[in-house]
Phi, psi and omega in degrees: 000317179251149177296137179281156181217152182245131180254006181301128179083356180274146184279130173281117184247357179191158179212134179236188182293334186235006186199170168238153180238125181243138175279117185264332179201187181293339183228016180221142170232150178251121173271101186262110184283149176292159189295343180275351179282122183289155178304324182300324179292321180293315178298321180295317180296320178299315181296315182290325177295319178293322178297317180301316179296317181295335179274359177089013178284135178284107181209168181292144176296148181238143186232226189271166174263139181232165176242143176223104187055241181258022181239152176251148179226146179244127183274133178233162170296137176271125177255105187284070181205216184218171176286164177299321177304308182298322180297316183289336176301322183259358181223062183298334181288350181253011183302312183298317181299312185282341171295320176291322178295325177299317178295318179296322179297318178296316181295321178296319178296315185283354174280348181271131178257142179276073183289335180281342183058029177281339181273152176288149171287121186292336176294323177295320177301316181292323175299319180295323179291322177296316180299326183293338182249017186296338178293342184271344186238168173284163179299323180294320179294319178297318178299320180296323178292318176297320179297323178296316177301315181297333183285344180286126183301145178283142174213159176253022180291142176284133183237148171277321179079351173221055188277111175199166185301337179284347178252022174232129180260150174275121175236091193069235177261003182264156175258129184237130180290146167231174178057067182265021187295335187236026178300142187214187172237150180160194182285137179304341181302333178297316179288320179298322178294326176297317178296318180298318180296316182287330185261337185240303188293307184295311178299329182287331187250348180242117184290323182271098186295343177295346179266003182247170179290341181252054187306131174067011171262127183288165184301319181298320181291313181295323178294322177296318177302315180298312183302317179289316182304308187291324178291320178293320182294314182283341179072028181200165178248019180295112181296327178295317180293318179297317179297321178301312181294323179293322178294320178292325176295321176300319181297313182290324175299316178299318178300315180293325177293315180298325184247032181295141180302321188295333183281352177253357179280164176300130181091356182265008184299316181296314178299318181300314179297323179292317179299315180299313181299313181294317184298331181291340178259335189249323188256308185300324179296343183257358189297323179296316177298316181300318181298321179292321180294325182300331180288349185260350183278000000 
C-alpha cells in the first residue's frame, strides 16, 4: 500500500516514546513509528499536520507515508537547527527574550479557531483517558475526575496539547512547532498547563533534568521562563490572576498524572498503583476547589 523505504546508513537524529527520527536528505526527515503504533495514528498525524499548516501554524512541512519492514514512517521537512530548550542551554542571555516569544507563539496559536471541527475536543480525549484507568480507582474517584474535566470551560481554540520549549524548533529567529500528532480544540488552559508542567512541576520534582522536557535547564531558569511567559501571555501583572491560572494548571497536571497513558500500558501496573496512592493524598483532596477555580478562568 505504501512505498517502501530504506534507512540503512541514515543518521538517527531523534527518538521519542513512539518513534525514531532519521535524517533522509538535506531537507527531509523520516518519523519512523515503532511497530505497535497503528496505521490510524500515523494517518491522523499526517492529517493534523496538514491541517495545522492550512491554519497558518508555523510547523514543519509534512509529506508521504512510507513502510519499512513492519513499521510505518511519515516524512517531514528537516529543520537544521535545535529545539528552544537546546538553544537556551547555550544562550542563557536570551532566556528573557525567548520566554516572551514563547508567550507570543502560544497567543498566536490560540487566536486560531477550529472552525472546521476536524480536531478532537480535548475534553472528550481527557474523559476517554479517565475511563481507560477506571480499574485503578474507586467509582467515586473516577466520577470526581470526570467532574473536573466537565468543569473546564468549553472553547473552540486550536491547541497543541503538549506545549513546551522542547516541542518548538528554532528556524532562524522564529519558533516552529513540532509533534503535531495530538492537536485538538478546547480551552487554552490545557496548553498553558503543559508549559507549567514542563517549566515548573517537572524541574521541581525530578532531580535529573535530563529526564525532563527542559533538559539541563536549572530550576531557577525554568521558573524565570514560566514567570515571564505567564505574565506576557495574560498581558498583566495581577498576582491574583496569575495565581488563579497556576492553580488551574496544577489541577490539569494532576488530572493528567491520574489518567496518564503509561499507567494503563502493559508493564505500567506498578507505576499505576504508585500514582493512585500518591494522588489520594495530593490531588483528590483539592478536586472540589479546583472545579470552582475552573469557572473563573
